[in-house]
PAVO-28109 format. One line per field, with one value per residue (C-alpha): residue number from 1; residue in three letters; chain; z, y, x. Coordinates in steps of 0.001 Angstrom, whole numbers, plus 524288, in hexadecimal, padded with zeros to 5 digits. Example, Ala and Ser with C-alpha at 12.3 -4.5 7.8 and 13.67 -1.06 7.14 Angstrom:
kedren: 1	2
timar: ALA	SER
keza: A	A
zz: 81E78	81BE4
yy: 7EE6C	7FBDC
xx: 8300C	83566
This chain:
kedren: 1	2	3	4	5	6	7	8	9	10	11	12	13	14	15	16	17	18	19	20	21	22	23	24	25	26	27	28	29	30	31	32	33	34	35	36	37	38	39	40	41	42	43	44	45	46	47	48	49	50	51	52	53	54	55	56	57	58	59	60	61	62	63	64	65	66	67	68	69	70	71	72	73	74	75	76	77	78	79	80	81	82	83	84	85	86	87	88	89	90	91	92	93	94	95	96	97	98	99	100	101	102	103	104	105	106	107	108	109	110	111	112	113	114	115	116	117	118	119	120	121	122	123	124	125	126	127	128	129	130	131	132	133	134	135	136	137	138	139	140	141	142	143	144	145	146	147	148	149	150	151	152	153	154	155	156	157	158	159	160	161	162	163	164	165	166	167	168	169	170	171	172	173	174	175	176	177	178	179	180	181	182	183	184	185	186	187	188	189	190	191	192	193	194	195	196	197	198	199	200	201	202	203	204	205	206	207	208	209	210	211	212	213	214	215	216	217	218	219	220	221	222	223	224	225	226	227	228	229	230	231	232	233	234	235	236	237	238	239	240	241	242	243	244	245	246	247	248	249	250	251	252	253	254	255	256	257	258	259	260	261
timar: UNK	UNK	UNK	UNK	UNK	UNK	UNK	UNK	UNK	UNK	UNK	UNK	UNK	UNK	UNK	UNK	UNK	UNK	UNK	UNK	UNK	UNK	UNK	UNK	UNK	UNK	UNK	UNK	UNK	UNK	UNK	UNK	UNK	UNK	UNK	UNK	UNK	UNK	UNK	UNK	UNK	UNK	UNK	UNK	UNK	UNK	UNK	UNK	UNK	UNK	UNK	UNK	UNK	UNK	UNK	UNK	UNK	UNK	UNK	UNK	UNK	UNK	UNK	UNK	UNK	UNK	UNK	UNK	UNK	UNK	UNK	UNK	UNK	UNK	UNK	UNK	UNK	UNK	UNK	UNK	UNK	UNK	UNK	UNK	UNK	UNK	UNK	UNK	UNK	UNK	UNK	UNK	UNK	UNK	UNK	UNK	UNK	UNK	UNK	UNK	UNK	UNK	UNK	UNK	UNK	UNK	UNK	UNK	UNK	UNK	UNK	UNK	UNK	UNK	UNK	UNK	UNK	UNK	UNK	UNK	UNK	UNK	UNK	UNK	UNK	UNK	UNK	UNK	UNK	UNK	UNK	UNK	UNK	UNK	UNK	UNK	UNK	UNK	UNK	UNK	UNK	UNK	UNK	UNK	UNK	UNK	UNK	UNK	UNK	UNK	UNK	UNK	UNK	UNK	UNK	UNK	UNK	UNK	UNK	UNK	UNK	UNK	UNK	UNK	UNK	UNK	UNK	UNK	UNK	UNK	UNK	UNK	UNK	UNK	UNK	UNK	UNK	UNK	UNK	UNK	UNK	UNK	UNK	UNK	UNK	UNK	UNK	UNK	UNK	UNK	UNK	UNK	UNK	UNK	UNK	UNK	UNK	UNK	UNK	UNK	UNK	UNK	UNK	UNK	UNK	UNK	UNK	UNK	UNK	UNK	UNK	UNK	UNK	UNK	UNK	UNK	UNK	UNK	UNK	UNK	UNK	UNK	UNK	UNK	UNK	UNK	UNK	UNK	UNK	UNK	UNK	UNK	UNK	UNK	UNK	UNK	UNK	UNK	UNK	UNK	UNK	UNK	UNK	UNK	UNK	UNK	UNK	UNK	UNK	UNK	UNK	UNK	UNK	UNK	UNK	UNK	UNK	UNK	UNK	UNK	UNK
keza: A	A	A	A	A	A	A	A	A	A	A	A	A	A	A	A	A	A	A	A	A	A	A	A	A	A	A	A	A	A	A	A	A	A	A	A	A	A	A	A	A	A	A	A	A	A	A	A	A	A	A	A	A	A	A	A	A	A	A	A	A	A	A	A	A	A	A	A	A	A	A	A	A	A	A	A	A	A	A	A	A	A	A	A	A	A	A	A	A	A	A	A	A	A	A	A	A	A	A	A	A	A	A	A	A	A	A	A	A	A	A	A	A	A	A	A	A	A	A	A	A	A	A	A	A	A	A	A	A	A	A	A	A	A	A	A	A	A	A	A	A	A	A	A	A	A	A	A	A	A	A	A	A	A	A	A	A	A	A	A	A	A	A	A	A	A	A	A	A	A	A	A	A	A	A	A	A	A	A	A	A	A	A	A	A	A	A	A	A	A	A	A	A	A	A	A	A	A	A	A	A	A	A	A	A	A	A	A	A	A	A	A	A	A	A	A	A	A	A	A	A	A	A	A	A	A	A	A	A	A	A	A	A	A	A	A	A	A	A	A	A	A	A	A	A	A	A	A	A	A	A	A	A	A	A	A	A	A	A	A	A
zz: CD3B2	CDA29	CD456	CD660	CD5DD	CD824	CD637	CD525	CD2E5	CD3D8	CDE6E	CE8B5	CE31B	CE85E	CE260	CE280	CD572	CD144	CDE7E	CDE96	CD132	CD5AB	CE160	CD8DB	CD353	CE0BE	CDE96	CD6D2	CE146	CEE2F	CF790	CFB9C	CF792	CFB65	CF8C8	CFC39	CFAE4	D002C	D07E0	D0A69	D0AD8	D116A	D0BB3	D0F6E	D0C75	D0DA1	D0A5C	D0D5C	D0AD1	D0484	CF835	CF4EC	CEE28	CFAE2	D03BD	D0ABA	D0C5B	CFDDA	CFA34	D044A	CFEA3	CF124	CF603	D0110	CFE85	D071D	CFE1C	CF570	CF17F	CE629	CE753	CE991	CE8B9	CE865	CE846	CE77A	CEAAA	CE5B3	CEEEE	CE8FC	CF39E	D0208	D07FD	D08C2	D13CB	D16B6	D1736	D0961	D03DD	CFB52	CFBDB	D0507	D0BB6	D11DA	D159A	D0F36	D0F51	D1725	D0C8B	D0CFA	D0158	CFC3C	CF332	CEC00	CE238	CD81A	CD42F	CDA78	CDDD1	CDFA0	CE68A	CEA13	CF8D6	CF9CC	CF101	CF589	D041B	D0BDE	D19AF	D17CC	D14E0	D181F	D1301	D1CD8	D1477	D0BC0	CFE0C	CF35C	CF118	CFE76	CFD48	CF09F	CF734	D0262	CF8BB	CF12C	CFD85	D0187	CF441	CF4F9	D02B5	CFEE6	CF2AA	CFA26	D041E	CF906	CF2F3	CFFDE	D0197	CF414	CF773	CEF80	CF473	CF148	CEECF	CE5A1	CD781	CD07D	CC875	CD4F9	CD8EC	CCB94	CCCC1	CD997	CD33A	CC85F	CD272	CD856	CCBB4	CC786	CD341	CCD0A	CC92F	CCEC1	CCD24	CD85B	CDC5A	CE7C8	CED0E	CF749	CF6BD	CED3B	CE178	CDC23	CD71D	CCDAA	CC89F	CBE4D	CBD5E	CB2AC	CAC1C	CACF3	CB6BE	CB977	CB30E	CB8D3	CB259	CB466	CB0C6	CB020	CB4A9	CB302	CAE78	CA69C	CAE01	CA76F	CAB4C	CB168	CAEC8	CB957	CB510	CC11E	CC5D7	CB880	CBAF3	CB6CE	CBDCD	CB822	CBD37	CB8F1	CC430	CCDC4	CCABB	CCBEF	CBE75	CC4B4	CC93B	CC14C	CC3A3	CC0EB	CC4F9	CC50E	CC478	CC1AD	CB7DE	CB1E7	CBAD3	CB085	CA266	C97C6	C9F21	C9A9E	CA3B1	C9FD8	CA400	CABF8	CA621	CAC01	CB3B3	CB70E	CC2A3	CC043	CCA14	CCBBA	CD3A2	CD38E	CC913	CBFB0	CBBA8	CC013	CBCE1
yy: 24354	24612	2472E	25172	250EC	25BBA	25E99	26B5F	26AA8	27399	26AE2	261F1	254D1	248EC	24428	23612	22F9F	238BB	23819	22941	228D5	2329B	22ABA	21EB8	225FC	22705	21A97	22399	22E3A	226E0	2317D	2378A	23C37	246EC	24BA6	25936	25F4C	26AF9	26795	2763C	28119	277D2	26C31	25DE7	2572E	24899	243AA	23860	235C0	2288E	221F5	2268E	219E6	21287	21CB5	21990	2281E	22B23	2202A	224F0	232B1	22D95	22B83	23569	23E46	24951	24BF4	253A1	26108	26A93	26A05	25D49	25AF3	24E0C	24A8F	23E1B	23FA1	23A6F	24131	24771	25184	24EA7	24168	23990	23FC4	245DA	25352	2518D	24C67	25538	25CE6	26749	271AD	27F2D	28A5B	297C0	2A2E0	29A7E	29013	2825F	28027	2729C	26FEE	26471	26360	25A34	25B89	25E6E	26BB7	26CAA	2769A	27E82	27F60	28BB6	29304	28D56	28CC9	29742	29B39	29C61	28E27	28292	2749F	26A21	25F92	25ED3	25F74	26945	26959	26EC3	27880	27D93	27E4C	2865F	28F72	29149	29527	29E9D	2A544	2A649	2ABCB	2B5DC	2B9D6	2BC1F	2C456	2CC6A	2CE12	2D2BC	2DC8E	2E1E0	2E333	2D765	2CE12	2BFE7	2B510	2B30A	2B0C9	2A3CF	2A995	2AB45	29D24	298F6	2A137	29A94	28D36	291BE	29640	2889D	280C1	2836D	27B9D	26F00	267C4	26E4C	26A07	26F59	26F2B	27723	27CC3	285D0	27EF1	28902	287CC	27C54	280B5	277F2	27B04	272C4	271E7	27A70	26E8D	26669	25D0B	2508A	25580	25CC7	25B34	25F55	25A02	261C6	258F9	25CB1	2570E	24F52	24585	23911	22D4C	23008	22566	22635	222E7	21CB5	21501	20FB7	21230	21C1C	223F3	22936	23721	23A35	23186	237C7	24658	25090	25704	2646F	2612C	2662E	268A4	264CF	259EB	25C6B	25103	24EA6	2446F	2420F	2394C	23451	22FF4	23675	24333	25037	25216	25E24	26249	26EB1	278E2	27851	283AF	2892D	289C4	284F2	288D2	28248	285C6	27F53	275DE	280CE	285C0	293FA	296BE
xx: 3DD5C	3D046	3C2C9	3B850	3A986	39F97	39128	389C7	37B13	36F5B	36986	36F79	373B4	37AD1	387A7	382D4	3863B	3912B	397F1	396B1	39D14	3A76B	3ABE8	3ADEC	3B9A8	3BFDF	3C7B8	3D0A1	3CFBE	3D10D	3D5A8	3C8CA	3BB6B	3B201	3A445	39F1B	391B0	38A3F	37DDF	37C67	3868E	39017	39748	3968A	3A36A	3A5DD	3B36C	3BC83	3CADA	3C869	3C370	3B5B0	3B1CD	3B43B	3AE01	3A151	39F05	3A0B0	39770	38DAB	38DEC	38A43	37C58	37C28	3705C	37550	380F0	3778C	37C95	37D64	38C3B	39390	3A23E	3A99C	3B81C	3C036	3CE9C	3DB67	3E4B4	3F0C9	3F365	3F181	3EECF	3E252	3DA92	3CD6D	3D3B0	3D8CE	3CBFC	3C38A	3BAB9	3C016	3B7FB	3B99E	3B09A	3B15D	3A75C	39DE9	39DF9	3A36F	3AC65	3AF96	3BB27	3C136	3CC5A	3D1FE	3E040	3ED5F	3F323	401DC	40A7C	3FE76	3FF45	4077F	3FDF2	3F0FF	3F3C8	3EC8E	3E91C	3DA68	3D736	3DFD3	3DEE4	3DB51	3E18A	3ED79	3E7DE	3EA98	3DBE1	3D870	3E393	3DD79	3D021	3D589	3DC40	3CF8D	3C842	3D2F5	3D294	3C3C3	3C453	3CE9D	3C71F	3BA90	3C1F2	3C7AC	3BA2E	3B49F	3BFAB	3BC68	3AE05	3A9BE	39F72	39CF1	3A6B0	3B226	3AE50	3AEA3	3B9C1	3C17C	3BEEA	3C3CB	3D00C	3D3A3	3D201	3DAFD	3E501	3E581	3E564	3F3A1	3F866	3F388	3E735	3DB3B	3CD23	3C4FC	3B6B9	3B1B9	3A51D	39F76	3923E	38CD2	395C4	39D76	3AACB	3B22E	3BFD4	3C686	3D53F	3DAF8	3E13E	3D4DC	3DAEF	3D332	3C6D6	3BB4D	3AE1B	3A01A	392D3	3863A	37B31	36CF2	35FF5	35CA2	36501	369BD	371D1	37F15	38918	39360	3A12F	3A714	39B4E	3972E	388D9	37EB9	37436	36795	368AB	35AC3	3564C	35FB8	35F43	354A0	353A3	35517	362E3	36E59	37CAE	38AA6	393D6	3A287	3AC07	3BA55	3B5E9	3A866	3A070	396F3	39689	38E5B	38C32	39188	39D29	3A4F6	3B2A0	3B3C7	3BCB7	3CA74	3CFEF	3C2A4	3B96E	3AB97	3A111	393D9	387DB	37A8B	37EF9	382B5	39019	390D2	39F2A
């Protein structure tokens, strides 16, 4: 069982306190960790196939000022499929339509390879997660080709993205977060597996009491009042804030700190 974390704000932010709290949970998820953000239209991904709480790199990134971004994605892994290796550590990345896509997954998919396997995108590792990512990109690529043949411009709709998530979900438990650097896409498993929650954070900022570090932060001293956005997490990271469950079986899309689908 893995855990997911993501940010989408109207201005670049650092993951600092929430990421620090997140990696404390890695004692229960010892098989790897990763953090991704978008300094521009490309992604910076740092990941290791070891315990985040014991990682010098993870602890360095807590206070690393250059990890600032409007979109940030974090993952801690308990490996059920594939061994413990860098190739099997989330997030994964590929390029499509001149954009760098980043993907991470929580759950286990079974007996999916014959259906999800394709010739357009191939996994580098041995996880069901990367297999699902490659399938998603293939379906997007094929849909855009079909649109172009029918004289349609633009990109596949959010409804189409959601339909692909719903194609994959019957193979098992499937919470997924992915991004192209412009939008943050969040899909929650149709059965509500392992939870997936979001928090809207905006001024006036108060104290945040972090669950796994047993300490609080006065966010009014840390945040510019013009900053607003959402935090997505498998489990609520703080006490006494209004964390809400995302609706199962649906895709939720965020941009600029606002839910747009």
